[in-house]
C-alpha positions in Angstrom: 103.4 133.1 150.2 105.0 134.7 146.9 103.4 133.8 144.3 104.7 131.2 141.9 105.8 133.3 138.3 105.5 130.2 135.2 105.9 131.1 132.4 104.4 129.1 129.1 105.7 129.9 125.6 104.3 128.6 122.8 106.7 126.8 122.2 106.4 125.1 125.3 103.0 124.4 124.2 103.4 122.3 120.6 103.8 118.4 120.9 106.4 117.6 118.5 104.6 114.4 116.2 104.9 111.1 116.8 107.8 109.2 115.2 105.6 106.6 113.5 102.6 109.6 112.7 101.9 110.0 108.9 100.8 113.1 107.5 97.2 113.0 106.4 97.0 115.6 103.4 97.4 115.5 100.2 100.3 116.2 98.1 100.1 117.6 95.0 101.8 114.4 92.9 99.1 112.3 94.7 96.1 114.0 93.3 97.7 114.7 89.8 98.0 110.9 89.7 94.4 110.7 90.7 93.7 113.3 87.7 95.4 112.1 85.2 94.2 108.6 85.2 90.9 110.0 84.0 91.8 112.7 81.8 94.5 109.7 80.0 91.3 107.4 79.7 89.1 110.7 78.3 91.7 111.1 75.5 92.4 108.0 74.5 89.0 107.2 74.2 88.1 110.5 71.8 90.8 109.4 70.2 89.0 106.4 68.5 90.9 103.6 71.3 88.3 100.6 72.4 88.1 100.7 76.1 88.9 97.1 76.5 92.4 98.1 75.7 92.4 101.8 77.5 91.7 99.8 81.1 94.5 97.4 80.5 96.9 99.9 80.0 96.4 102.0 82.4 96.7 100.0 85.1 100.3 98.7 84.3 100.4 102.0 84.1 99.8 102.3 87.4 101.7 98.8 88.0 104.5 100.3 86.8 104.4 103.8 88.7 103.9 102.3 91.5 106.4 99.6 91.6 109.0 102.5 90.3 108.3 104.5 93.5 108.9 101.2 96.3 111.7 101.0 94.3 112.8 105.1 94.5 111.5 105.1 98.6 113.3 101.7 100.0 110.5 99.6 99.6 112.7 96.7 100.0 111.4 94.4 102.8 107.6 95.2 101.3 108.8 93.8 98.2 110.5 91.3 99.2 107.7 90.0 101.1 105.2 90.7 98.0 107.6 88.4 96.2 107.2 85.5 98.6 103.4 86.0 99.0 104.1 85.6 94.9 105.9 82.4 95.1 104.0 80.9 97.7 101.1 81.3 96.0 102.2 79.9 92.6 103.8 76.7 94.3 
């Protein structure tokens, strides 16, 4: 009986990523965003700004940045869901 020769290549052994799978690697903008807020808070505190003004300022900056990323990434459905949730809570 002849032996069957089965050739396997590296490309056939690699499975393609799933369509909904997200990468878990940290990107440079993500890491810089995490580092930037403590650094800005420290610089503002050393410059003499009171702590009770630093925290809200950085929170507002984070909110504006989050909103900008949502709009730029096409998060209309998420923004609409958030807006409807806010409207339901306030009524």
